[in-house]
N, C-alpha and C positions, 0 to 999 in steps of 0.2 A: 740297853738301845745301841750301845755300840756295834755288837754283832750283827743287828737288822739292817743299819744303817751301810756298813759295810758290804752287806749282800748284796743290797739294793743297787749300790755304786758300780758294783762289779758287774752283775748283769744288763745294765741298760747299755754300757760300750759295746757288747756283742752283737746288738741288732745293726745298727750302723755298720759295724765290721762286714757282717754277712751281705747286707745290701750293698757295699761296696763291691765285695769278690764277686758276687752274680752279677753288678753293672759290669764291670770289666769281662768276666766270662761271655755275656752277651754282646757285647761290642764286638770283642774278638772273633765269635763267632758270624758276625755280620760283617766284618771286613774280611772275612774268608769268602762269604757267598759272592761277594760283587768287587770286580778286580778294580784297582784305583784306576784313575782317569788318566794317568802316565801311562799305565801297560795299553790301555783302548787306543792311545796315539801311536804306541808305537807298532800296531797292524798297519798302520795309514803311513809309511815312509812315502817320501817323496819320490814321485816317478812311480810307484809299484800300482798297478790298477786296482780299482775297486770292483766290487764283485757284478756291478753291471757293466765293464769295462773289458771283462774277462774273455770276451769273445772276439774284441777287435785286437788281443795282442798278438805279438810276432814271436818267433822265434828264430835264431840263428842256426843252419846247417854247417854240421862240421864235419872234419875227419881227421886222422892220426894216423902214421904220420904225413905231414906235409911237408913237403921239400921246396923253400922259399926261392932257392937260389936258380931252379929250374923249372917251378908250377907256378900257376897262378889263381887266383880266385878273385872275384867281384861280388860284392853283396850289394843288396837293395838295387837289384835292376828290374827296369820296367818288363813289359812282356815283350815289346819290339828290341830291346836291348838284348834280351835273354836270348832270344831269337838269333838275332846278330852273332854274338858270342858262340853259339853253337855252331853256326854257318861258316864261322871264321876258324874253327876248331884246328889248330895247326897240324902239319905231316906230324908224325910221330907221336901225339898225344891223344888221351882217352879224354871226352868232355863231359861232364856233368850238369845237370840244372836241377835245382831243389827248390820247391816252394818257401817262403816263410811265413806263411797264414796272413799274410797282410794284402796280397795281389804283389808282392814283389818277389825277387827269385836272388838264389846265389847261384854263381856259375864257378866250377873249377875246369881248368886245363892241367891234368895230370901226366906226367912223364917217365915218373920213376917205377919200379916194378913191385916193390913189396905190397902185401897186404895192408889195405887201409880198414881202422874201424870207423865206422861212420856213425852218429846221433844228429838227431833232430831232421832228418830226410823225410817228410811226412808226405803221405798219399803221391798224386802224380806228379812225375819229372821226366826228365828228358835227356838221353843219353848219344853220343856219337862217337863210334872206335876210328879214328883217323889214324891209325899207327900202320907200321910195315913190317914186314916180314911174316905175314900171316899170324900176327898177333891175335890171341884171344883175351877179351875182358871178363872175368868172370866176378859174379854178383852172386853172393853166397846168404845162406838163412843164419840165425843162430847159432844153430848146430855145426854150421861150417859146410852143410851141404849144398850144393850146388843149385843156385835158385834158375840162373841165365848164363848161357857162354855167349857172349857177342864178337861174332868176329869181325876183322877190320875190313869196311865196304864204304866209310865215309857217309853212311846216311843217319839221318837223326829217328831216333826209336824212342816212342814213350815207354814209362817204367811205373810199376807200382811200387814207391819207395818201403812203404811199411812192415814188407816181410824181408828186406834187406838190410843187414846187419854190417857185411863186409863188401868191399870191392876189391878184387885183385887185377890193377889195369893190365899185366901183362901174364 
């Protein structure tokens, strides 16, 4: 009898252990399928647009290098401010305007000659070359091939920024 009782007592604990292991495995698999609540909150950082707001977001056009000692930039300009900044482009400057995607504009007054890399210059914009000495501003494709050469004539021209990656003021 001792051998029968010993065999029965050894077999019983195995079933609860196997059930426990299966439960742990099942819970582990379920936790991998559904992200925790904290991870979902990380996708909604304060100030970030939700899926419905993406169309109303804006961007900031930028360029580099920018020489803050001799050059100027204005962000968040409305249409009349943009026009006024272009019309008052100082002698010796190349002036650029690019939209920000929200009806506002960024305007640059550039004086120094090195080539600039530009980013977030989207779609339609405007340029005026008010330099002296027959300076020609060059607008270049990503490949650096010439997109447009603008002579210094102090006239405002529209420009499609989507193909322009570089600006060489003089």
